[in-house]
N, C-alpha and C positions, 0 to 999 in steps of 0.2 A: 493574642486574638480573644475578644470578647464572645463568649457563647451566647448564642440567641436565647436559650433557655434561662439564663440568669437575667436577661433583660425582659423578655416576654415571658413570665412565670406560668407554665402551664397547670391547668387544673389538677386536681389530686386524681380525679378519675382518668385523665389522659396519660399523667406518669405512671399510674399503677397498671395501665393497660385494660381498664375496664371498657373495651371498645366494642361490645356486641351492637348489633344494629338496633336493638330495641332502646339502646341509649338515646339514639337520634331519632327514632321513629315515634314522634308524638302521637299518641292515641287518646282522644278525648274520652272514650268510653271507659278505658282502663283507668284514667284519672278519676273519672265519676264513682267507679267501682273500688277505687282505693288500691288498685293493684299496679300501677304504673310505677316505673323507678321515681326515686326520691327527686330527681332533676326537673319531674313534670308534677309530681302528686303535692310535694312540698312548696308552698308559694315563697317560704323563706329561701329556698335553694332555686327555685325556679326564676324569680325576677333578677336577681344577681348575675345570672348568667345569660338573661334575654337583654338584647340590645333593642331599647325602645326606638323603633324608627319613626320616621314622621308619620307614615302611615298608621302604624300601630298606636302611636300616641293620639291621633286623630279619632281613630275608631274608639278607643276607650273613653274619650272623652264624649262622643257622641253617645254611646251606650249609657255612660253614666246621666247625662243629661236627660235621656229618654227615662230611665228607671227613677229619676227624681221628679219626673212630671213636669220638666222644664222645657219640653219640646223634643226635638232631635228626631231622626228617622225611625220609623215604627219596623220597618224591614229593611234589613242590610245583607246584601250578597258580597261575599268575599270570594274574589275571583283572581287566582294566580296561575301560573304555568305550574305542572306536575312538580310538587316537591318545593313550592314557592312559599311556604310558610302560612297556608290557610289554617291548619289544625292547630298549629301554635298560637295563632291569634285567637282562636276559639278557646284555647286553654287559659290565656291571659284573660280573656273577658270573664271565664269560669271562676276563677280565683278572684279577680276584682269584685265580681257580682256579691260573693259572699262577704268582703268588706263592706260593700255599700248596703247589706241587709237585704237584699233580693234573694227570691226563691230561683231555682235554676232547674230547668227540665234539659235533659241531654238525650238527643235522638242520634244515634249513629247507626248508618245502614248496614255496615259490614257485618256486625254479629246478629243483626236481626234475622229470624226466620222469614221465609217467604210469605208464610201464612199469617205471620204477625202485622199489627197495624200501628200506624203512627198515633192515631188518636187514642187507641189502648193503652200504649206505652205512656202516653203524657199523662192521661188520667191516672194510671196506677202510680206514676212518680209524684203527683200532686195530692192524691186523696189516697193513697193506699190501695185502691181497688178501680176495677174497670166497669162499675155499675153504669149503665147507659151507654157505656162506649166499647162493649164487647162484640158488636156485630162486624161483619166484614164490608158494612158501608158506613160512611162517615155519619156521625150523629146530627148534623146540620149545623147552619151558622149560629143560630140563638144559643144551642146548648152549649157550643164550643165557645162562646163569647162570655156565657154565664160560668163557665169552668175558669176560664181565664180570669175574669174580673175579680173572682173570689180570692185569688192567690197573687194579686199584685203587691210591691213590684215583681215582676216576673221578667226572667230573661230565658228565652228558648233557644237553644243552641243545636242545630241540626248540620251532621257532618255525614258524608258519603251517601246522601239521599238518592243519587244517580244508581248506584250499586242497589240500593234496596229495591227502588222501583223496576229496575231491569228483572232482578229476582220475581217481583211481585206479578210481574206480566205473564207468569206461567200459571197463576191461581185464578181459576174462573169464579166469577162472582154472578151468576145468573147469566145474563148474555154479554156480560162485561167481563173485566179481570180486576184483580185487586190493584194492579198499577194504575188504570184508568180511575179507579176509585180513589187512589192515591193523590192523584193529579187535582181531581175534584176537591179533596179535603185540603190540600196546600193552597188552593185559591181561596176556600173558606177562611183558612187560617190567617192568610195575609190581609184579607178584609176586616176579620175580626181584630186582629191586632192593630189595625191603622184606626179602629174607633176607640181603643184604650190608651189613656195617656202615659200609663207607666208600664207598659208592656213592649218589649223588644224581642224581635225574631231575627236571628242570625243564621243564614245558609250558605253553606260553602258549594260553589260549582268550579269545576276545572275550566280553564281556558283553553286547553288542548283536547284533543281526541282520543288522548291515550286510554283515559278511563271510561270511554264510550263504549267500548268493547266490540259493537256490531253495529248495522244500519238500525236496528230497532232501538238500540241505547241512544244511537244519535237523535232519532225522533223523539225519544224521550226527553233527551237533553235540551231539545229545542222547545219541547212543550213546557218542560220546567222553566225555562228561561222567560218564557211568554207569561207563564202564570205569575212567576215572581215577579217579573219586570213591570207589572202594571202599578206596583207601589214601591218598590225597594230602590236602595241606592247602592251602587257597587263601589267597593273599597279595595284596595290593593296594599296590603299591610307593609310589604317590603319593595323597594324600588331597587334597579339594579345597582346604583350608585351606593347602595348601603349594604350591600352584601359583605364587603371586607369588615364593616363594623360589626356585624352580625357573627360573622367567623371569631374574630378577636375576642368578643364577649364570652363567646360559648367555650373556646378552648384556652384561653388564657385568663388567668385570675388578676393579674396586674401587669402594667407596661412600665417601665422606668423611662419616661419621656426624654430625659437628657441623654441618656447613654444611647436609646434608640436614634435620636437625631445625629448623634456623632457617628453611629455605624452608617446611617443613610449618607450623610454628608461625605464620609470616607468613600463609599460607592459612588457617589455623584463625581466627586473629583477624579476617580478612576476612568469611570464610564466616558466623561467629557475628554478626557486626555486620550482614550481609545477609540473615541467616536463610536460609541455603543448606544447611544440613546435613540430610540425611534425617530424616523424621519419627520420633521416638524413639530416636534415635542421638545417644549423648553425646558431647560434644567429645572426651573422652578415648578414647572407644572409636574416633572416627574418626581420631584422631592415629594410634593404633597401625596401624590397617588402613593408612593413607596412609603411615606410615615402612616397613611390609612391602613395599608394591607401588611406593615412589619408584623411578625418577621418574615413574612413571604414577599418576594419580589412580585411586583404587580402582576406580572405575566401568568404566574401560579394560578391566582385567582381568576383571570380573564380566560385561560385556556380551559380550566375546569369548569367555570360557570357557563361560558358562552359556548364553547365547542363539546366538550363532554355533556355539558347540561342540555344540549340540544338532542340527545339521544332520547327517544320516547321512554326507555327504561332506566332513565338517569334522573333520580328525584333531586332537582337542582340544589336546594339548600341542604337538604338532608344528605345527598350523595357527597356534595363538597366537603360538609363536615365530617362525615364518617371517614372519607378518604384523607382529609388532611390531619384528622386525629390519629390516623395509622402512621402517617409520615413523621409527625412530631414525636410520637412515642418511640419510634425507631431511631430517631436522631438525637434523643435526649441526652445521650453519652458523648455526643460528637461535640467538638470545638467549632461550630459553624457561626459566623456573626449573622447569617440570614439564610433562608432557605430558597432555593430555587428548584425549577423542574429537574435539573440535572441530578439533585439530591434524592429524589425518589427512587427508593431501591427497588428495582424490579424483580430482584432474587428474592425479596420478602413475599412469601406466601400470602399473607393477608392483603397487602398492597396490589398484588399480581391479580388475585380473584375478584377484587373491587373493580379492576379495569376489564378483566376478560369476560364478565358477565355481561358487559355491553357489545363487546366487540367480537366475541366468539372464542371459543376454547382453541381454535386453530392457531391463534396467535400466541399460544403457549410455547410451541416448538420455534415460532419464529423469534420469540424473546430468548430462548435457550440458544439458538444457533447463532444469533448476532450480538446479543448484549450479555448474557449472564453466564452462559456455559464456558468450561475451562477452555476450550478451543474456540470460542467466539471470537468474531472479528473485532469487537471492541477491546477485549482483552489484550488481543495482539497488539493492537495500536497504542495501548497503555504502555507496552514495552518497547515500543519502537520510536518514541519520541525524544529518546536520549535520557540519560541519568538525572538530570536537572528536573525533568517534568514527570518521571515514571510514578512517583508517589502521589501525584494529583489524579491520577485515573482519568486523564482527558478524554481517551477514546470511548470509555463507558459513560462518560458524563455527556459527550456529544450524542451518542446514540440513544441515550435516555431522553434527552432533550427532544430530538426528532421523532421518538417514539410518541411521547406525550402530544406533540403538536400533530401528529398524524391522523387523528380521528375527530369526526363530528358526526351529528346526525343529520347535517346539510351537505353543501358541496364543498365548503372550505376545508381545506386540509393541508398540512404541509408546513414547513418552517423555512423562512429565509436564511441566510448566512448570518445576517445581522442578530436575527432572533436567536440563532444557535449560540452565537457568540455570547450574547448577554446573559444567557441562562447557563452555558457550559463553563465560561471562563471563571477564575478566582482572581481576586484583586492582587496576588502575589506574582502574578505572570502576565507576560503580553498576551493580548486576544489573538496576535497572529498565529500562535501555537495551536489555538482552537481551528482556525482555518486550514493548517497542516494537517490535523487531526481528521477534519472533514474529508480532505482531499484523499487520505490515506484509506479511510473507510469506504467511501464511494468507489475508489479506484479499485480496490481488490480484495477487501475483506468482509463487506456486509452483503449478504445474499437476498436480502429482502427490501433493500432501501431503493427506492425510484428517484429520479430527479426529473422535473417538469416545470417550465416557466419560472425558473429560478428557485424553486422550493424542493426542500428534499422530504420525503415521506416514506414510511413503512407500508407495504401490502402484504397479503398473504401468498402471492405469486413470486416466484423466483425471479430476480433480475439477471442482467446480463453475467453478473459475476458468477451466479449458481450455475447458469446454463455453461459458461465457459468451464467452470471447474468440473462439471460432470463429463465433459468432452475430454478434458485433460486427464481424468481418471481412467478413462476407456482406452487411452493410447498404450501400447504395449511397449515393453523396454527395448525390444528389438528395433522397434520404428525410431525410437529415440536414438539408438546408436547408430542406425543408418543416417539419420538427420545430421547428427554430430559430427559424423565424418565427413559427410557432404559438405557441411558448413566449414570443417577445417581446411578442405580443399579450395574453399573460395577465399580462405584468409591468409594464404600464402601466395608468394609470387614466384619463387624458384629463380630469382634473377642473379643472386650472389651465392646462394646456399641450395645445393640439390636437396629437395625436401622428400621424406618417405612417412606417410601417415599410418600409424599403428601398424607397424611391421611385427610379425609373428615369430620370425626366426632369422639367424644370420646369413642363411644362403642367399637371400633376396637383395642384400645390401652389397653392391659392387665394391672391389677393393681397388679403388682408383684415387689419384691424386686430389681430385676435386673435394671441396669441403661439403659435408654432409649434415642435414639437420633431421633426426629422427623424432617424430612425435609419437608419445606414448599415452595411453588411457590412463594408466597408473603407474606408480613406480615399481618397476621390475628388476632388481640388482641381478638376478640371475640372467635375464635375457641382455641387459646392457652388457655384462661382461663376456657373454658368448659372443655377441656382435663384436666387440672390441678384440677378441682373440681370433675369431675364425671368420673365414669366407666359406660356408660349406664346410667340405672335409679338409681345406688346407688353410694353414696359419695365415691371418691377416697381415699385410705388410703395411698398408696405409692406416694404421690404427688411430693416428693423431688427428684425423681429418673428420671424425665423427663427434655429433653434439648431439645431446638427448634432451628434448624438452617435454617435461612431464606434468601432468594434469594434477593440481592439489586436490586430495580428497576431500577437505572441508569446503571446498567452492564447487565440486562437482553438482552437488543437489541444487544450488542456484541456478547452473547452467542447465541443468537436464529440466528445471521447472519453467524456464524461459523458453526452452525448445518446445515443451509441451504446451505453454502458452500460445506461442506462434501457430503451432498445428491446429490448436483448438479454435483459435480466432478463424484460420482459413477455413475449418470444416464448418463453422457457423455461416461464414460469409457466402459458402456455396450452397448450403442447405435451404433450399425452397419450402420445406415443411416448418422452419421455424418463423412464427408472427413476430416480426420486429417493428418497432416505430421506427420513424425517421431519425429521431435522436439517438436511439439504440444503433442504427446502421451507422451512424456517423461514429459513435463510441468505438463500433468495430473497426472501422477504417482507421481511426485514430490510435487505437489499441494494438492493431496489427502493425501500424508504421512504427510505434514507439517498440514493440517487442523486438522486431526486426533490428532496430537501431541499438537496443539494449544487449542484443546477442553478440554483437561485435566485441563490445566491452566485455561482455560475460567469457566470451573466449579467452580473450587476453587475459583476463582476471584469473581464469582458471588455470591456462597453461603457461605458468611462469615459472616453474621450477626447473632450472637449467643445470644439467650435468656435463663437464668439460673433462676430457683425460689428463691425468695429472701422472706425476712420477710415482706415486704410491696409490694409484687406483682413479677415483673419479672425485672430482672438486665440484662442490654444489654452489651455484649462483641463484640468484633472485632476481628476476625482471622487473619486481616492485610493482605497486598498484599503477595501472595504467592512467595516463593524462586524459582528463576530460575532454572530450571532442575530438581526440585524435584517432585518426584512421589509418594506421598504417600497418600493412601484412606482419603477419607474425615472424617469418622468418628474416624480415628487414628489422624488426626490433632485436631479435637475436644477434644479427650481425653487428648492429650499432652497439649492443652491450659488450660483445666480444671485443670489438674494435677499441671501445673506451677503456675496456678493462686490460688491454695489451695482450689479449689471447690470440688476436690474429694482427698483422700489420699490412696495410695496403703499401707502404713504402718501408724501405729499411734504410736508416742513416748509415752513411759509410763509416762514421766515428764508431758505432754500435758494432759494425762487422768487425773492425779492427780490435776493438776491446774484448769482444766476446770470444773471437774465434783465432786470433792471431797472438794474445798476449803471451800464450805459453807453447806457441807453435810456430815453426818457421814457415810453414805452407798449409794450406787446406784445399783438398779438392772442392772445386765449385759445385760438383754433382752431389758431393756430400752435405754441402750447405744447405742445398735446395731441397734434398730428400729427408734430411734430418727432422726438418719442421712438420714433415708429413708423417713420417714413421716412428718418431721418438715422442712417446707420450709425455707431456708436459714441456715439450719445446715450443717456442714461440713459432706460430703458423704465418709465414708469409704468403699473401693470398695468391701470388701468381709469379712464374718464371719472370714475366717482364719487371716486376717490382725487384727480384734480385738482380736482373741485369742491369737495371738502371742504378741501383746502388752501389753495385760494384763498379760499374764504369765510372761514375762518380767519384768513388774512392780513389780509381786509379788516376784520374784527373787531377785530383786533390793531393796525390803523390802520398797518400795514406797507406797505400799496399800497391803492389803491381799484380799483374795479370800475365800468366804465361803457361807452361806445361811442364810436366816432368819428364826428362830425357836422361835416361839411365839411372832413374830413381832420384835425379836431383831437379830442383826446381828451376827454371831458367824463365826470365820474365821475356815477355813480348811486347807489353805495354805498360807504360809506366810515365805519367805526367801528361801535358795536353798536346805533345808532338804529333800524335796521330790518334784518331778516334778509336777506342777499344772495343773490339767485337767479343761479346761474351756468350760462350755457347753452353755452359753448364752441363758439360759431358765430358767423357773420356778422361784424359790425363791433364785437363785444365785445371789449373791452381790459381789460388791468389797467393802472394808472396809478401812476407814482412818487406817494408820500406827500406830497412838497412840492407838487406840482401839486394834489393833492385839497385840501390845506389851502388854498391860495391861492384855489382855485374856491370853495371852501365860504365863506371870508371875503367875497368878492366877492357872494355869492349873500345872504348876511346883511346886507350893507351895502345891496345893492338892495332887499330885502324891507323894509328898515325904513320905507319910505315908501308901501308898497304894501299892499292887502288881501290878508289871508292865502289866501282862497279868491275863486275868480273869480266873476263873478255869472252867473245861470242862462244868459244869452244866451251869455256867453262859454264857459260850460263846454258848451253844445249846440253852438257854433261849433268847439270843440276837438276834438270827435269827428266832426264831420259832414264827410263827404268826397263827391265826385261818385260816384254809382253805390252808394250805402251805403243798405242798408234796414237799420231797427233795431226790436228790440222790447224795452221797458224798464220801468221803473217808478220813482216818486219816493219817496224816504225822507228823513226828516228828519235833519240832523246839528246838531251844536252848533256854533257859531261866533261870530263877533265883529259879525254883521249885526244888522239891525233885530230887536229883541226877542229877540237872543241866537240865533236859529235861521235858518240859511241852508239852503234845500233843494238836495239833492245828486242828481244824475241817475246812476242805476246801470244800465247794460246788462246783461242777462241773457242776450242770444243776439246774436252777429254773423254775418251773411253778406254777404262781399265779393266782388266779381268784378272783376278788373283784368288788364291785359296788362303783362308786365315788359319794359321797355325793354332793349336789348341791353346787356350789362355791368353791370347793376344787380341780379343776383340776390343778391349777398353783402350788398347793403344791407337786404335783407329779412329776414335771419336774426336781427336783432335785434328785429324787429317779433313774428316767430315766437315768440322766446324768451319775450318779454313776454306775448303771448297764451295761451301754454302754462302760463304761471307763473299767471294769472288764471283761466284756464278748466280743467277737468277734462278736457273732450273737445275735441279739435281735429282736425276732418275737412278734407282738403284734397282738391279736385279738381285734377288737373293735365292740361292739354292743351297738346300741343306739335306745331306745325305749321310749313309752309314750310321742310322741311330733311329729313334723312334719317339713320338710325343703322343699322348692320348687325344683323343678329339675333345674331350672336356677340358684339358688343359690347354690345348690349342685355342678353343673358343675363348676361355676365361683370361688367358695371359696373353696370347699372341694378338687374336683379333681384337679383344677390348682394348688392349694397349695401343694399337692403331687407332682404334675408334676415338678413343680419349684425345689422341694426338691430333685429330682431324686429318688423318692419312688415308686416301682410298687405295685399297689394296686389290690386286687383280691376281687371282690364283690361278696359275698355270697347271 
């Protein structure tokens, strides 16, 4: 990359940093007294650094013509805006007059005492004394003409006359004032000069009211214009389109035109490709402007000269030169191909002071807060744009550009996105990154940037970001926790997992077969272990039904910040004391909507560390980064994760049952199958009894295994194959049996049945169902069989009422009977009486009543 300072070589005083204001503050009186800096006192140094504008060249030609007696204007008024080059033009005439052999009279009103006189000063410079000109009243036109005629060719240079006249207004002269006498003298002087062919009077007057001070000075200004205007001609030494040439000549000793054109051409190619040129400006036109202003982008000069130059305190040419000299000096070691507004270093105290003296010291804190401070929003954006762009400091460049566009002495302020892009971008990256930086800055990082009518600008009033931040900082941590807990409860459904938000002990988590999800604010291994092992004072049985979803510590701050932002927006929205614009109210509405939407993702991003019971403790899983735009309840995502990872099964394949449980055993109790997944850590959890029932039934139909019961501690199959729909009870002595055993038993039954009746006799049938203490109500129906006449009566019992006492240790044996009865009858009522023992109220509530509640059984206690 070609550095600008190797193409446009700065003057030695710029490189050396001799940048005091007096270097740029032209002072005719100091030049006359031989006390001015060499840049102004020495013609050999003055003219090489002075760009001869069309106006200055014309002015010098007119003066030379007049001094040579070849005509020309006798009285010249030089009028420009404040800082527009008036004094510089007088100094140029002063040095040229010496070359032309003319005498020079210099009258500068600033150093003159109020009681001094213009005529006395002129006489002293021409004759060495004030004889005849020492009074406070003018000597008269004839005496004045004689003095001037004796010293032709003569150039009279008058600067800051208005300032002197204002001071002289306080000096009384009889019934008049010295100011009034001065006006009379000036009229005599202009008339006398007009009668002499080789005398020229050049007077400067401002075209703005800055130097007029008050109403009295304004009246004097108008009187001076009236007096001088009778015979003078007004000249403007610098036109606006020439300011770039003036700047280049003063700041740089040489320009390598060829290399400069290469840099400008490279920028034009980039700018056209990125659509960065101003609307309606052709590339050829912009090229001409850039070549004229190089090494500065044209907008640098435009903003400083037109916007900052419109401040009444900003001396246009002088102020622009001073500021740009500071910028060039600060950048002389940088490898920049050209200079934009974004390259102004607002952290540089010299540059900063030059700007603050026009806009006010209150902007010092604004710059620190948003642009230059370690915690400034611009610095934060520098680091947020990704590794590829961090070294470019695009956040700082954008903020600096907006700041310099933000001020003027008129109503114009602010920069469009296109203007920001043009100054803040670099040719090594897409301009779209600048737009991203703008969005980040205005969206949440800058506190003093406003947006209006498509323009961005700084003010000293906090924007919505600052108001929001203040509200956010005043929200207590307890309120954040309350909002987070409430938010979590809205982010779960409880449809497939029973959810517990922020449990603090094991006692509140029921010991039931259902699957449970516990949300924890932070990882707490001690609490998780306690919940897994206990339910209050008793050991936990269903410990494999618990899952813990824990908030990640490194994501918690982002979640809490979003909660604060949402609460802050809500507070501002209802606060009638905050004076908001229509745009700001819309911004609040949009910001609140976005914050609420972002919170859903933030909750999911934060609560994603999942702990699952395993054989050797807890196994850690990660839900991963949430899918953009997906709005699924937390517990549903956990459920899907567990299902996809095989931690829970919605259905169990019969082959898996056989291979997992019957490979090394002849039979397994079905109750154990269902309970093992809920009670043994690390076992696969089948989500429901129905899934077990369907899996076992299908395995029976496929003859992968049989279903039966233990009789005298031996497995006896009841269902095997498709002959009869199996009924699975998952209780009592019900077992699944290896297929080979079922095959053997079935073959044995068939062999045994070969010599016996298919149906029992009526007496045998009755005896089969008769038991002590049994009362029955039934009816007889006919069935088709192999008995006499082909018909054998079969007894059907329509209602059973049984009463019995269960021997100690025989409860499990009844479960098979219960399963059969429930299979045969739609309604099964049980009356349970337990005596000769005791159970605590707590155990009765926790284990008995809770078990019936989980089973959906309504119990009436007698």
